[in-house]
N, C-alpha and C positions, 0 to 999 in steps of 0.2 A: 803753132804757126799762125802768124797774124794775117788776117784776110782783108780787112777794110778799116778805114780811118774813123776812129771814135774817141772822144774825150769826154769823160763824164764823172759826176758824183751822183749818188742816190739822192733824189729830191727830198727824201725824208730828213736829211741832215739839215736842210734849211729850217724846217720846223724845230728841230733840236736846238739850233742856234738862236732862233727867235724866242723860243720859250725860255731859254737861259737868260737872254737879255731882259725879257719881261720880268723874270723873277728877281732881277737886280734893280728893278725900278725904271728901266728904260721904256719910254713911250714908243711902242712898236707899231702903232696904228698905221702909219704911212708905210712901214716895212711890210706889214701883213698885206696891205692893199696892193703894193707894188708886185708882190710875189704870190698873189692869190691864185694865179693860174697854175702854180706848181702842184696844186691838189690833184690835177688831172694828168700830171706827168710822173713818170717813174725816174727819169734821170734829168739832170740839169748840167749846164756847161761850166767849165772852169771859170769863165768870166763872171758868171752869176755868184759862184762861191766867193771869189775875191771881193766882189761888190758888197755882199752881205757882211763878210768878215770886217772889211774896212769901216763899214757903217757902225757895227757893234763895238769895235775897238775904239773908235772915236767917241761914241756915246758913253762908254764906260771908262774911258781913259785907262785901258788895261792893255799893257804891252805883253802880257803873258796870258792872253785869253785862251789859247789852246790848252795850256796846262790847267787852268781853272775850270774850263768846261770838262776836261777829262777827269778831273778830281771830283767834281760835284754833280755830274749828270750821268744817268744811265741812258746812253744813247739808243733811241729807238732804231736808228739806221743800222746799228750793229747787232740787232737782236738775233737774226738768223745765224750769223757767224758765231755769236756768243753761245747760242744753243748747241751748235755743232761742236764747238770746243769743249764745252762742259760735259758733253755726252760722248766724248772720245775715250777710248780705253786707257790711254796713257797720255801724259802731258806732252811727250814728244809727238805723238800722233795728233794731239790737239793743235799743235803749231803747224804741223804738216798740212792739216786740213785748212787751217786759217790762211796759209799762203796762197791756196787756190781759191777758196770761197770768199776771201776779202775782195775779190774782183767784183762781187755783187755791190760793194759799197762805193768803190771808185777804181779807176785805172791810173790814178795820179802817181801812186807809189807801187813799185814792183818789189815784192819781198822774196827772200830766199833764206835758207837755213844752212849754217855751217857748224859741224860738230867736231870737236877735238877731244883729246884724252881728258882734258880738264874743264872745258868750257862749251857752252851752247850759245850760239849767236844768231840773232835775227837781223838780217841786213836789208836795208831799204834803199832803193835807187829811184830817182825821179824819172818818170816818163818825160822824155825831152820836150813834149808839148806842154807839160806842166812846168818844166824847168825854166821856161821863158816868161813866166808870170812873176808878179811882184814878190820880192823876197820876204816881206813882212807877212803876207798872207800865207806863203808856203811854210814859213816857220811855225805858224799856228797849227796848220794841219799836221806837220811833222811832230810837233810837241804832243798834240792830241793823240796821234797814232802810237807814239812811244809810251805814253802813260796808259793807254788802253791795253797795250801789250803787257805792261807790268800788272795791271789790274786783272788781266785774264789769268795770270799765274796765281795771284792771290785768291781769286775766285775758285780756281780749280783745286788748289792745295788746301784752302782754308787756313793758310799761314801767311804771315807777313814776311815776304822775301824782298830783297833789293838786288839790282844788278851789281856786277863787279865793276863795270865801266860802260859808259856810253860815248861813242865817237859820233860827232855831228858833222855832216857835210856843210852845214850852215856856218855863218860867221859867229863869233863869240858875242853874246848879248852884253849890254852894259852892266847888268846886275845878274849874278848867278844864284842869288839867295833862294828863289823859288825852285830852281832845278835841284839844288842840294837838299832842300826840304822834302821834295817829293820823291827823288830818286836815291838820295843818300849814297852816292858813289862817285868815283872819279869821272871827270868830264873832260873831253878833248874836242876842240872845234877846228873848223877848216880842214876836215879830213876828206880823203877821196870818196868815202861812202859813209852813210849813217849806219851805225851798228850798235845794238844793245846786247850786252854780253852777260850771261849768267853762269854760275857754277854748274857744271854738268851733273853733279850729284842731286841737284834739285829735280832734274828731269828723270834721273835713274830710279828714284825712290817713290815716285807718285804715280798711282794708277787707280782705276775704278772698275767695278764689276757692272757692266752696262747690259741691260736687257737685250737679248738677241733681236737684231733688226731695227732697234730704235734709231741708231745713228744713220743707217741706210735710208730709213723713212724720212729723216730730216734732210739728208742730202738730195733725195729724189725731189723734194719740194722746190729746190732752187737750182738744181743742175741744168734743167732746160733753160731757165732764165740766164744762167751764166753762159751757156753755149750760144745763146742767141745774140749776146752782146758783141762777140767778135772783137778784134783788135786791129791795129794798123798793120799794114804789110811789113813783114819782118825786115826786109832789106831797107825800106825807107826809115823804119824805126831805128835800126842800127846806124844808118847814115846820119840821121839827126843827132844821135848820141855822140858820134864821132866829131861832128861839126862843133857841138857845144863843148865837148871836153877839151878842145884846143883853144877856146877863148882865153885871152883876147886875140890870139893869132887866128888868121883865116886859113883853114886847111884847103889845099888844092884838091881837085878831082883825083889826080894821080895818087896823092897821099892818102886820101880817103879810101880809094880802091885798095891800096896796099894793106891798110888796116883791116879791111873787110876780106882780105885774102882773095882779091880779084884783080884782074888787069883793068886799066882805065877803060879800054874798049869794051870789055865785058860789062863793067858797071854802067857805062853809057847805054849799052844795048838793053840791059835789064830794066833800067829806068825808063827808057823809051817804050818798052812793052807795057809799062805801068802808066803810060801817058803823062810822064813828067821828065824832068832832067835835073842835073846837079844844081845848076844856077837857080832854078825855080825853088828847090827845097831850101837852099842856102838863103835866098832872098826872103822866103817866108819866115824863117827863124830870125834873120836880121831885123826885119820890120817889126815883128812881135817884140823882140828884145828892146829895140829902140823905143817903141811906145811904152814899154814897161819902165824903162829908165826915166823917160820924160814924165810919166805918171807919178813916179816916186819922188820927183822934184828935189832930189838931194845931190844931183850931179850936173856939172856944166856940160855944154855941148862938146867941149874939148875932151872931157873925161869920157863921155858916151862914145865919141868917135874912137878913142883908144880902146875901150872895152869891146867894141864891135870889130876891131881889127882894121880900121881905116887908117891910111897913112897920114891923112890930115883932115881937119874938120870940114873943109870945103867939099871934100869927096863924100863925106857922110851926108852933108846937107843936100847935095845933088841927088844922092841915092834916095833919101827920104822923100824929097819933093817929087821925084820921078814916079813914085808909087802912090803918094797920097795927095799930090797937087798942093801941098802945104810945106812950108819950111818947118823944121823942128820947133823953132820958137813960136811960130803961128799955131802949131798943134798944141803946144804947152799952154798957150793963151786960151784955148777953148776948154781946158780942163776945169772942173769945178774946184 
């Protein structure tokens, strides 16, 4: 059950990214100085991750940064989760543990497992608060996560396995060469969810003899930290997902309530008890999305208006100015 509003990445990941950039010859002096205060923080915001990723992508001119970091770096930010996975009795249990303890790394992607007679799938869904950020940065994190998933299997089994297929929620990149090189499997893009699929027999035949109590000791070290993080209220979380899933259309309160198996009146009452309302939640998402599209600089005002579900661009401009005191064009002009 989600209790309160939080969006985060482990602050350690910033150091992982900066160290990778430095190893590739990037002058990271200014980057280290700008983010020197994270040494005293455990968690950092989504906006901070996007800013660092964009800086490094530009410096290295690397459109596949997430894949390359995943391939070449042993991430310090995943160390605890890696230890728990490698000290699980079975590969299946390792991934069950990872779906829970990966929350220590970030709440940006929610993972789940699906097992059939022939396959084992790890499914990743975006936290709706992460979903409204820049697509390019989101792709790097997703690519890094998928490759980390594959590397975990290889580390556990000590054998080179590949997925059967990967379905990506993201759009198809211009060049798939790096994906084929690293994953060596069928790829599908623009799918409802991101899913990495393996042959079930891989999970059925790999297990370990783990010393009694070792795994529990590892879990105890981080369970309290996991529990202290909390997450967003479940109703608000699901409502945001519903609003975003219907883009470019704008879902009404009545339609959203039906999707949540509530009456419109009940949804209004529940939101009021949480000191918010449907319009406030929708506007929060609309504004963050509009800023994201403007920051990406590859869409016209007309295109952004359509993607946000406005009937005409003038309505979008009025909406944006009412909340920011700037027109979309004026806001775009302030961007570096």
